[in-house]
N, C-alpha and C positions, 0 to 999 in steps of 0.2 A: 431640094434634089441636089444643088451643088454641093452641100455640107456632107450628105451622104457620099457621095464621088470622093470628097477630100479624105475622108475616114478611111475609105476603100484603099485610096492611094498611099496612104500613110500605114497601112496594116503591116505590109511587108517588114518596112524598116523598125516598127514596133516589136515586132517578133524576132527580129535579126538583134535588136538593141536588148531584148530581154535574155538571150542566149549569151551575148557578150558580157551583160552585167553579172551572169550568174557564174562567171569564171572566178577562179580563186582570187587572183592578185590583179592590180592596177597595171603591172608591166605586160602581164598575160593579155588582158582586155586590150591594151594599146596595140600589141602585136598582131592578135586576131583581128581587130577591126582593121588594121591595115592592108592584112592578107585579102581580106573580103572587099574592102573598097577596090583593090587593085584589079581583082577579077571582073568585078561587074563595070567598072570604068573601061577597062579593056573590051568587054562583048558588047556593052550598050552605050559606053560614053555618057553614063549618068551617074550622079552621086546616089549612095545606097538611100538617103533620105527619100529620094523620088522613085523607088523601085515601084513595080506593081506585080500583082501575081503571075502574069505572063512573062514577067522577066525570069521567073523561076521554070520556065518550059526549057529545059536543057537535056542534051544528051553526050553521049561519050565523046563525040567527035568535037563538042564545044571544050570539053575537059582537055582533049588531046591537044587541039589547037592552042589553048591557052598555054599548056606546059611547054611547046613548042616555042612559043612566043617569048616566054621567060628563058628558055635555053639559049635562044638568039640574041637576048640581051645580056651583054657579057657582064653587067654589073651583079647578076643573079648567080650565086654559086648553088650547087647540085644540092646543098645541105638545105638551103633557102626555097628553093624550088618543090623540094619532098615536104618541107615542112608547111609551105603554101598549100600544095595540094591535100595534106591531111588535114588542115584546118578547113578547108572547103567543105570536105567530106563530112568532117565532124558537126559543121553547121547544118548540112542538108540532112543528116541523120536527125537532129535535133527538130528541125522544122518538120519533118515526116511523121513526129509523133504527135503535132498538134491536130486535135480536131479531126481525127480519122484521116489523117494526112490531107488535109485540105488543099496543099499546093500540088498534090499528086507526084510527089518527088520519089525517085527510086534509086536512092544514095549508091547501092552496090553496083548498080549497072553505071555510074559516073566514075568509079574509080578507076585510075590509070596506073600504069605500072611504074613504081619509082625508080628514078634515076640511080645508077651505080656510084656511090660515092668514093672516091679516092682521097683516103686521109690526108696525106701530104700535100694533095692540090686543094682540098677545099676547107681545110681547118685553118681558122684564124690564128694570128700570132698573138703571144704574150711578150710584150715588149720590155718587161721589168722583173728579174728574179725575185726583187723585195716583194713585189705585189703579191707574190703567192705565200708569202709570209703571213700577209693579212688574213688570207683564207686558211691557212693553217690555223691560225689563232681562233679564227670564227668556230671551228669545229672543238678544238681544244676547251673552250669556254662553254661549248654545248655538251662536255664529257663524251664526245665522240673522237676519241683518238684514233680510232681505225680509220677513219675517213680521213682526218688530219694527216696521219703517217702515210697514207695512201698517197696522196697529192705530193707530199714531200718525196717518197721515193720514186715517183713517177718523174719527177722533175731531175733527181739525182742520177736515177738509173738510167732514164731514157726508154724504161720497158714499156711496152704497150699496156693498155688496160686488161686485157684478157690475161696477159702474161703474169699481171699482179694479183688479179682477183683469182686467178686459178693456182696460185702458189700455196703450196702446202708445206709444214713444217718438216717432212720427210726431204722437199726440195732444197732446205737450208742446210748447208754443210761446211765444214772447215776442210778447206782445200790449200796446200801450200803456204801455210800460215796466214791465209785469208777466210772471211766467211764469204761463201759464194752462193748466190741465187740461182739454182738451175731452174730454167724457165722454157718455155716452147715460143717459135715465132714462126707462122704460118708452115707447122710441121718440122721445123728445124731445132734441133736442141741448141740451146744457148747457155752461157755461163757470164753472170755479172758478179765482179767482186765489191764487196762493200766495207766500210771502215767498222772497226770494233764498236764505236760509239753508235752506228746505226744500227748494228744487230741487238745493241742494248736497247735500242727504242724498240725494235720488233719485241724483243722479249717482255716488254710492258703489255703487249697485246696478246700473250699467250695464256689462253684459259685451261690448257689440260695438257697431258702428255701424249695425247693422240698423234702419231706422225701423219695420220690421214687428215687431220683437221686443217682449215684454211688458216692462213696466217692473217689475213685481213678480214676474214669471215664477213664476206660480202659477195654479191653477185655483179656482174658486168653491168646489169642495168641499173644497180643501187649506186654502182661508182658513177654513173653518167647522171642519174638524178642528183648525186652530191654536185656536180657541176652546175646543174640546172639551179639548185638552191643557191649556189654561190653568185651565178650570174643575177638571179632574183633579188638577192640580198644586196649585193653591191650595184645594183641598175646599170649592169652591163649589157649593151645594145645587142639584142639577137642578130643585127646585121654583121656584127663582128665576127660570127662564127665560131666563136671561143668554145671549144669542147674538151674532153678529157685529153684528146689526142695532141691539143695545143700544149702540154706540158712535155710530151715526148720532143715536139719542136723546141721548146723552150730549152730542152737539156742539148739538143744537138747546136742549136744555135749559140749557147752559151759556151759549150765547149770550143766551138769555132772561133768566137771572140778571144777565149783564152789563148788559143794556140794558133790559129791560122792554119791548121794540119787538117786537109779534107779527109784523108786517108784514116786518120785518127777517129774522126768524127763518124765516118764510115763503120768502122769497127764497133765504136761504142754503140750505134744504134743497131748493129747486126743488118746492115744492108747489104744484099747480094751485088747490088749493082751502084757504083758510085754516082750515077744519074741522078738516082732516087735521093740520095744524100745532097746534091745540088741542089735540087727543089726546096729543101729545107734550110740551106743557108744561103740561097742565092741574093736574097735581099741584104745581106751582111756582105756581100763581095762588092767593094766599092772602088772607084778610079782613084781615091785619095791615097788609098794603100797598094796601088799597084807597083810590083816589085821593079818594073822598068822606069820608074820615077827616081829610084836611087840606087839602083845594082850596081853601077859603075861610078857612083859618086863617094868622094873622100869624104870620111866623118871628120867634121872639124872640132876635134877633141878639146882644143882651146879654149871653146866657148863655155865649157863646163869647169874650167880652171877658176879658183877663186869664190866657188859657191859654199856657203857655209850649210850647216846640217837644216835650219829653217827652209832655206832654198830648197835644198835637196828633197825635204819631205814635200813642199809645195808643188814642185815638179812631179814628184812619184803620184801624189795624189790625183793628178791630171792626166796620168797615162791610161791607155787602154788596160782592160784586164789582162789581155795577152802579154804586153810588155810587163806589167807588175808581176805576173807570173815568172816571166823568164827572168827577170832581176832575182826574184826569190829564189828560184830553182838554182840560179847560177851561185847566189850567196851561201846556199846549202852546200852544193858541189864543191866550192872553195873554202868550206869550213869557218867561214866568217860569221 
């Protein structure tokens, strides 16, 4: 009798494990198991290995309370909350298919409204411009240049995902000596200039002369799936909340690093309110570079006298990107 009871007690875990093991990749399995464990530990204070059929007697209020619990816990972003709730509904749907719904689950009655995600607040940061080079190379090696160049143009132009995936060849025009991408941002018409070599890259993607054809030949969902593929291949933790929008943030943060000009970043990202731009670069604004520390301080030019070219190059290589660009721009301006 005891053995039968043990088997019954392990039945729920066995079914959950079958569901998890049926997922495509190991990283996905780990992520799903983590979310499922979180829910049942919150609800019953038990590990999923010890779940019983009565633990699946759930209603809408249980799901609502769990979502509210996650919202109050500051370590969970809205993206993480939405993903966790989706995972749970997916699990319940699969369990409901077993043996004529042996757990008597009604998944559609357990679905709660997803939290509204504000991209600039919830999206994780990409802290290294060069790491995206590896992602681009990954798709180039797979002969998927449209995905590779989409990632590249996202970080260079700062244009939103839909702005790029909706871009048609008729939107790429020559204006005032520059190639210009005409795109929309929340209904607002925007223009972003690109270099000639960037335009040549786009031409590699052109399949025909139809001005109505898309430049990158993909949908917004395909673009996000491309990012999911990158996270999977490069084992990027899902808790980092890296998404396609992270490339837009990288573009803004990199420009701020180079210029320390908040208004320039605002114009680059086509933000109506500079407060939105502040959310993108606030982690880059540090006390060490506060103008009040040096605004009235004399510059000790004598400390630079006697430095040879090798010492100058060593110093230059240690400068911030913004300082390097300031020097190079001044050199060009002086004709040196």
